[in-house]
C-alpha positions as CSV (number, residue, x, y, z in Angstrom):
1,M,-10.3,36.6,-50.5
2,G,-9.9,40.3,-49.8
3,A,-11.0,43.1,-52.2
4,D,-9.2,43.4,-55.5
5,W,-6.5,46.1,-56.1
6,P,-7.1,46.7,-59.8
7,Q,-4.9,49.7,-60.7
8,F,-2.2,52.1,-59.5
9,R,-3.0,53.0,-55.9
10,G,-6.0,50.6,-55.8
11,P,-9.7,51.2,-56.1
12,G,-10.3,54.6,-57.5
13,G,-6.6,55.4,-57.5
14,Q,-6.9,56.7,-53.9
15,G,-4.2,54.8,-52.1
16,V,-6.7,53.8,-49.4
17,S,-7.8,50.3,-48.3
18,S,-10.7,49.3,-46.1
19,Q,-8.7,46.4,-44.8
20,T,-8.0,46.2,-41.1
21,G,-5.6,44.2,-39.1
22,L,-2.5,44.7,-41.4
23,P,0.7,44.2,-39.4
24,T,2.4,47.3,-37.9
25,T,5.7,45.6,-37.5
26,W,7.7,43.1,-39.6
27,S,11.2,42.0,-40.4
28,D,13.0,39.1,-42.2
29,T,11.9,36.9,-39.3
30,E,8.6,38.5,-38.3
31,N,5.4,38.6,-40.4
32,L,7.2,38.0,-43.7
33,L,5.1,35.3,-45.2
34,W,7.1,34.9,-48.4
35,K,9.7,36.6,-50.6
36,T,10.0,36.0,-54.4
37,A,13.0,37.1,-56.4
38,L,12.0,39.0,-59.6
39,P,13.7,38.6,-62.9
40,G,14.5,42.3,-63.1
41,G,13.9,45.7,-61.7
42,G,11.1,48.3,-62.1
43,A,9.3,51.1,-60.3
44,S,5.8,49.9,-61.1
45,S,3.5,48.5,-58.4
46,P,1.7,45.2,-58.5
47,I,-2.1,44.9,-58.9
48,Y,-4.2,42.1,-57.4
49,L,-7.1,40.2,-58.9
50,D,-8.8,37.0,-57.5
51,G,-5.8,35.5,-55.8
52,K,-3.1,36.6,-58.2
53,L,-0.7,39.5,-58.4
54,Y,0.4,41.1,-61.7
55,L,3.4,43.3,-62.2
56,T,6.0,44.5,-64.7
57,C,9.8,44.5,-64.7
58,Y,12.6,44.7,-67.2
59,T,15.8,42.7,-68.0
60,G,18.7,42.5,-70.4
61,Y,19.9,46.1,-70.2
62,G,20.4,48.8,-67.6
63,Q,20.4,48.2,-63.8
64,G,24.2,48.2,-63.9
65,Q,24.2,45.5,-66.6
66,G,25.3,47.7,-69.5
67,G,25.6,45.7,-72.7
68,D,23.5,45.6,-75.8
69,I,20.2,47.6,-75.7
70,S,18.8,45.2,-78.3
71,K,18.6,42.6,-75.5
72,L,16.2,44.8,-73.4
73,K,13.0,43.0,-72.5
74,R,10.0,44.1,-70.6
75,H,8.0,41.6,-68.6
76,L,4.5,41.1,-67.3
77,L,4.4,38.5,-64.5
78,C,1.6,36.7,-62.7
79,V,2.4,35.6,-59.1
80,D,0.2,33.5,-56.8
81,V,-0.5,35.5,-53.7
82,K,-0.6,32.4,-51.5
83,D,3.0,31.4,-51.8
84,G,4.7,33.9,-54.2
85,K,5.1,31.3,-57.0
86,V,5.6,32.9,-60.4
87,L,2.8,31.3,-62.5
88,W,3.7,32.9,-65.9
89,N,6.1,35.4,-67.3
90,T,5.3,37.1,-70.6
91,T,8.0,39.1,-72.3
92,V,7.8,42.1,-74.7
93,P,10.7,42.7,-77.0
94,P,12.4,46.1,-77.4
95,C,10.9,48.7,-79.7
96,P,13.9,50.4,-81.4
97,P,15.2,52.9,-81.3
98,E,15.2,52.5,-77.5
99,Q,16.7,55.3,-75.4
100,S,20.0,54.2,-74.0
101,R,19.4,55.7,-70.5
102,V,16.3,56.4,-68.4
103,R,17.0,58.2,-65.1
104,D,16.2,56.6,-61.8
105,H,13.1,54.4,-62.5
106,G,14.1,52.5,-65.6
107,Y,12.0,50.9,-68.3
108,A,9.1,49.5,-66.3
109,A,7.5,52.3,-64.3
110,S,3.8,51.9,-65.2
111,T,1.4,49.9,-63.1
112,P,-1.0,47.6,-65.0
113,A,-4.8,47.9,-64.7
114,T,-7.5,45.3,-64.9
115,D,-11.2,45.1,-65.6
116,G,-11.4,41.6,-64.1
117,K,-11.1,39.9,-67.6
118,H,-8.0,41.4,-69.1
119,L,-4.8,43.3,-68.2
120,Y,-3.8,46.7,-69.7
121,V,-0.2,47.6,-69.6
122,F,1.6,50.8,-70.7
123,F,5.2,50.6,-71.9
124,G,5.8,54.2,-73.0
125,K,6.8,54.5,-76.7
126,C,6.3,50.7,-77.1
127,G,2.6,51.4,-76.6
128,V,-0.4,50.2,-74.6
129,F,-0.9,46.4,-74.5
130,K,-3.9,44.3,-73.7
131,F,-3.3,40.8,-72.4
132,D,-5.7,38.0,-71.2
133,L,-5.3,36.6,-67.7
134,A,-3.0,33.9,-69.1
135,G,-0.5,36.4,-70.4
136,K,-1.4,36.2,-74.1
137,E,-1.3,39.5,-76.0
138,V,-4.6,40.6,-77.4
139,W,-3.6,43.9,-79.0
140,Q,-1.0,46.6,-78.9
141,A,-1.5,50.3,-79.7
142,S,0.9,53.2,-80.0
143,V,0.1,56.5,-78.2
144,G,3.2,58.3,-79.5
145,S,6.9,58.0,-80.0
146,G,8.4,60.7,-77.8
147,T,10.9,60.0,-75.0
148,H,12.3,61.8,-72.0
149,N,15.4,61.3,-69.9
150,W,13.0,60.6,-66.9
151,G,11.2,58.0,-69.0
152,S,7.5,57.3,-68.9
153,G,5.8,57.0,-65.5
154,T,2.0,57.2,-65.8
155,S,-0.3,54.3,-65.5
156,P,-3.5,53.4,-67.4
157,V,-7.0,53.8,-65.9
158,L,-10.2,52.2,-67.2
159,C,-13.6,53.8,-67.6
160,G,-16.5,52.1,-69.4
161,D,-15.4,51.1,-72.8
162,V,-12.0,52.9,-72.8
163,V,-8.5,52.7,-71.4
164,I,-7.1,56.1,-70.7
165,V,-3.4,57.0,-70.7
166,N,-1.6,60.2,-70.0
167,A,0.9,60.1,-72.9
168,S,2.5,63.4,-72.0
169,V,6.0,62.1,-72.8
170,E,5.0,60.2,-75.9
171,S,2.7,62.7,-77.6
172,K,1.8,65.5,-75.1
173,S,-1.7,64.0,-75.2
174,L,-4.3,62.3,-73.0
175,V,-5.3,59.3,-75.1
176,A,-8.3,57.0,-74.8
177,L,-8.3,53.6,-76.6
178,N,-11.3,51.3,-77.2
179,K,-10.8,48.4,-74.8
180,Q,-12.1,45.8,-77.3
181,T,-10.1,46.8,-80.3
182,G,-7.2,49.1,-79.2
183,E,-8.4,51.8,-81.7
184,E,-8.1,55.4,-80.6
185,A,-11.4,56.6,-79.2
186,W,-10.3,60.2,-78.5
187,R,-7.3,62.4,-77.9
188,A,-6.8,65.6,-76.0
189,G,-3.7,67.8,-76.2
190,G,-2.1,70.0,-73.7
191,M,-0.4,67.4,-71.5
192,S,2.7,69.4,-70.7
193,M,5.4,68.1,-68.4
194,S,3.0,65.7,-66.7
195,W,4.0,62.3,-65.1
196,N,0.8,61.6,-63.1
197,T,-1.8,59.0,-63.6
198,P,-5.3,60.3,-64.6
199,H,-7.8,60.4,-61.9
200,L,-11.6,59.6,-62.2
201,V,-14.0,61.5,-60.0
202,D,-17.7,61.1,-59.6
203,V,-19.6,64.4,-59.4
204,K,-23.1,65.5,-60.1
205,G,-24.0,62.2,-61.6
206,R,-21.2,62.2,-64.1
207,K,-17.6,61.0,-64.2
208,E,-14.7,63.3,-64.9
209,V,-11.2,62.3,-65.7
210,V,-8.8,64.8,-64.2
211,V,-5.1,65.3,-64.8
212,S,-2.5,67.7,-63.5
213,V,-0.1,69.3,-66.0
214,K,2.4,72.1,-65.8
215,G,0.4,75.2,-64.7
216,R,-3.1,73.7,-65.0
217,V,-5.5,71.1,-63.7
218,L,-7.7,69.8,-66.6
219,A,-10.9,67.8,-66.6
220,F,-12.5,65.8,-69.5
221,D,-15.5,63.7,-70.2
222,P,-13.9,60.2,-70.2
223,A,-16.4,58.9,-72.8
224,T,-15.8,61.6,-75.4
225,G,-12.7,63.6,-74.5
226,R,-14.7,66.8,-74.3
227,K,-13.0,69.4,-72.1
228,L,-15.1,70.2,-69.1
229,W,-13.1,72.6,-66.9
230,H,-9.6,73.9,-66.1
231,C,-8.0,75.5,-63.1
232,R,-4.7,77.2,-62.4
233,G,-2.4,74.5,-61.0
234,I,1.2,73.6,-60.2
235,P,3.6,76.0,-61.9
236,D,6.1,73.3,-62.8
237,Y,6.3,69.7,-63.9
238,V,4.0,67.4,-62.0
239,C,4.5,63.9,-60.8
240,P,2.1,63.2,-57.9
241,S,-1.3,61.8,-58.9
242,I,-4.5,63.4,-57.9
243,V,-6.8,62.1,-55.2
244,S,-10.4,63.1,-54.4
245,K,-13.1,62.9,-51.7
246,D,-16.7,64.1,-51.8
247,G,-16.4,65.7,-55.2
248,V,-13.2,67.6,-54.4
249,V,-9.9,66.9,-56.0
250,Y,-6.6,67.4,-54.2
251,V,-3.5,68.2,-56.2
252,I,0.1,68.5,-55.0
253,G,3.4,69.1,-56.8
254,G,7.0,69.6,-56.9
255,R,9.8,72.1,-56.9
256,Q,7.4,75.0,-56.3
257,S,5.8,73.1,-53.4
258,R,2.1,73.6,-53.8
259,A,-1.1,71.9,-52.7
260,L,-4.6,72.9,-53.8
261,A,-8.2,71.7,-53.5
262,I,-10.7,72.1,-56.4
263,R,-14.4,71.3,-56.4
264,A,-15.1,69.2,-59.5
265,G,-18.1,69.6,-61.6
266,G,-17.5,73.0,-63.0
267,S,-17.3,74.4,-66.5
268,G,-14.6,76.5,-68.2
269,D,-12.1,78.3,-66.1
270,V,-13.0,77.5,-62.5
271,T,-9.9,79.1,-60.8
272,A,-12.0,81.8,-59.2
273,S,-15.2,79.8,-58.6
274,H,-14.2,76.3,-57.6
275,K,-10.7,76.4,-56.2
276,I,-11.3,76.0,-52.4
277,W,-7.8,76.5,-51.0
278,E,-4.1,76.6,-51.8
279,A,-1.1,75.9,-49.5
280,R,2.6,76.4,-50.0
281,V,3.6,72.8,-49.3
282,G,4.0,69.8,-51.7
283,A,6.0,66.8,-53.0
284,N,8.1,66.1,-56.1
285,V,7.1,62.5,-56.8
286,S,5.1,60.9,-54.0
287,S,1.3,61.2,-54.1
288,P,-1.0,62.0,-51.1
289,V,-4.0,60.2,-49.5
290,A,-7.3,61.8,-48.5
291,Y,-8.2,59.9,-45.3
292,G,-10.7,60.8,-42.7
293,E,-10.7,64.6,-42.4
294,H,-7.1,65.1,-43.5
295,L,-4.8,65.0,-46.5
296,Y,-1.5,63.3,-45.8
297,W,1.8,62.8,-47.7
298,V,5.5,62.6,-47.2
299,S,7.6,64.8,-49.5
300,D,10.5,63.1,-51.3
301,R,12.0,66.5,-51.9
302,N,12.5,68.0,-48.4
303,R,11.8,64.8,-46.3
304,H,8.9,66.2,-44.4
305,A,5.6,64.6,-43.5
306,Y,2.5,66.7,-43.9
307,C,-1.0,66.6,-42.6
308,L,-3.5,69.2,-43.9
309,K,-7.2,69.7,-43.1
310,L,-9.3,68.8,-46.1
311,A,-11.7,71.6,-45.3
312,D,-9.4,74.6,-45.6
313,G,-5.9,73.4,-46.3
314,S,-4.5,74.5,-43.0
315,I,-1.3,72.7,-42.0
316,V,-1.9,70.4,-39.0
317,Y,1.6,69.2,-38.9
318,D,4.8,69.6,-40.9
319,Q,7.4,67.2,-39.4
320,P,10.9,66.1,-40.5
321,F,10.9,62.5,-41.8
322,P,13.7,60.0,-41.5
323,A,14.2,58.9,-45.1
324,P,12.9,60.0,-48.5
325,P,10.2,58.0,-50.3
326,Y,9.7,57.5,-54.0
327,A,6.6,55.5,-53.5
328,S,3.2,56.9,-52.6
329,M,1.6,56.5,-49.2
330,L,-1.0,53.8,-48.3
331,A,-3.7,54.3,-45.7
332,A,-5.4,51.4,-44.0
333,G,-6.8,50.5,-40.6
334,G,-6.1,53.9,-39.1
335,K,-2.4,53.7,-40.2
336,L,-0.3,55.3,-42.9
337,Y,2.4,53.1,-44.6
338,V,5.3,55.0,-46.1
339,V,7.7,52.9,-48.1
340,T,11.1,54.8,-48.3
341,R,13.7,54.1,-50.9
342,Q,16.3,52.4,-48.6
343,G,15.3,53.3,-45.1
344,G,12.5,50.8,-44.6
345,T,8.7,51.2,-44.3
346,V,7.6,53.8,-41.7
347,V,4.2,53.3,-40.2
348,L,2.5,56.4,-38.9
349,E,-0.7,56.8,-36.9
350,A,-3.4,58.4,-39.1
351,G,-4.5,61.4,-37.1
352,P,-3.8,65.1,-36.3
353,K,-0.7,64.3,-34.3
354,Y,2.5,63.0,-35.9
355,K,3.2,59.7,-34.3
356,V,5.6,57.0,-35.7
357,L,4.3,53.6,-34.8
358,A,7.2,51.5,-36.3
359,T,10.0,51.5,-38.8
360,N,10.4,48.2,-40.5
361,R,13.5,47.2,-42.4
362,L,14.3,44.1,-44.5
363,Q,18.0,43.2,-44.7
364,D,18.5,42.6,-48.4
365,R,19.9,46.0,-49.6
366,S,17.1,46.4,-52.1
367,E,15.7,49.8,-53.3
368,F,12.0,50.3,-53.0
369,K,10.3,52.7,-55.4
370,A,7.0,51.0,-55.9
371,S,3.9,51.9,-53.9
372,P,2.6,49.3,-51.5
373,I,-0.7,47.5,-52.1
374,V,-3.2,45.4,-50.1
375,A,-4.0,41.9,-51.4
376,D,-5.9,39.1,-49.7
377,G,-5.7,40.9,-46.4
378,K,-1.9,41.2,-46.6
379,L,0.6,44.0,-47.4
380,I,2.5,43.5,-50.6
381,L,5.8,45.4,-51.2
382,R,7.9,45.5,-54.3
383,S,11.6,46.3,-54.6
384,N,14.1,46.4,-57.5
385,R,14.9,42.8,-56.6
386,A,11.9,41.0,-55.1
387,L,8.2,40.9,-54.1
388,Y,7.3,40.6,-50.5
389,C,4.2,39.5,-48.7
390,I,3.6,40.8,-45.2
391,G,0.9,39.4,-43.0
392,A,0.2,38.1,-39.5
393,R,1.3,34.5,-39.2
394,P,-1.4,32.0,-38.2
């Protein structure tokens, strides 16, 4: 078995896999090992643990179905990675009053997280849920009742005894819940217009949980919620999640097109002391990867692929890209995998020169919004209709 993929964007939330030998090319007849129809849509990514994939979706309302919102159901599925068989399907009933419309990504946008023994799932105003590995609910906890027309898009992260959720939409708070009981361990305010998943970074022998909000980047002690430092950030709403390398966090965002690097481990306002560089490029939704000596991403907003030097933020390349992504990039084996919404998966060479290695399309008219993962040495894609396993045939 390959390494587990326990949360949004995999180990550490970095979108980087140590796996080598993943296919560069595939189609409906090449390197597609299996395809499994899903009961409903969603923008969340799968996670992988010990031979099994876990993911969320929703049915009964929306997705062109219209009808009675009281029939809306959210699902947590377990799928066998060997053959794509659905092993169990747990449903969560609606939590009225449900909002009648969520733009673009629907009612299942949050990727689960696992500590190897349980699953932690965030369903917005319905709350955070803990399930065992057989799909039985252990507890449910509310983190707020707010809604937004873009819905809720952040995913939980685990640190020690707590599960941490950016509940910007639900309560404008960063909330930590005790993993055992679901009781609130701490809460920090100030989560303004933020749709990114919190990021854990190791620095100076301590862990920091860092989140990007409108105008600021904020860091907290994940055990206590104590505020550690803040820095001037993206001057607008923020969707892309943070990545880090060697104690430096890399932040990108949206309509104002900004990217910045901040050395973690500071105290108070670190804008003058710890911000390393800032560049006038960014992305609206898709998150970057820090891979090798460079920071890479493809902007869903202007359809450009970017490569910046980690050291100083200088732009190595800025190239037009064939189709917009909604998903975030995956780096593995010296390649960058970019899943576009409807234009296939583009594979780039990871390096200072922009080079397209392949464009892979599946002929089923699905829309792909979920970020790809690596599981059992294979590439797993998720669309609004199906789950796909890509790997070299024996």
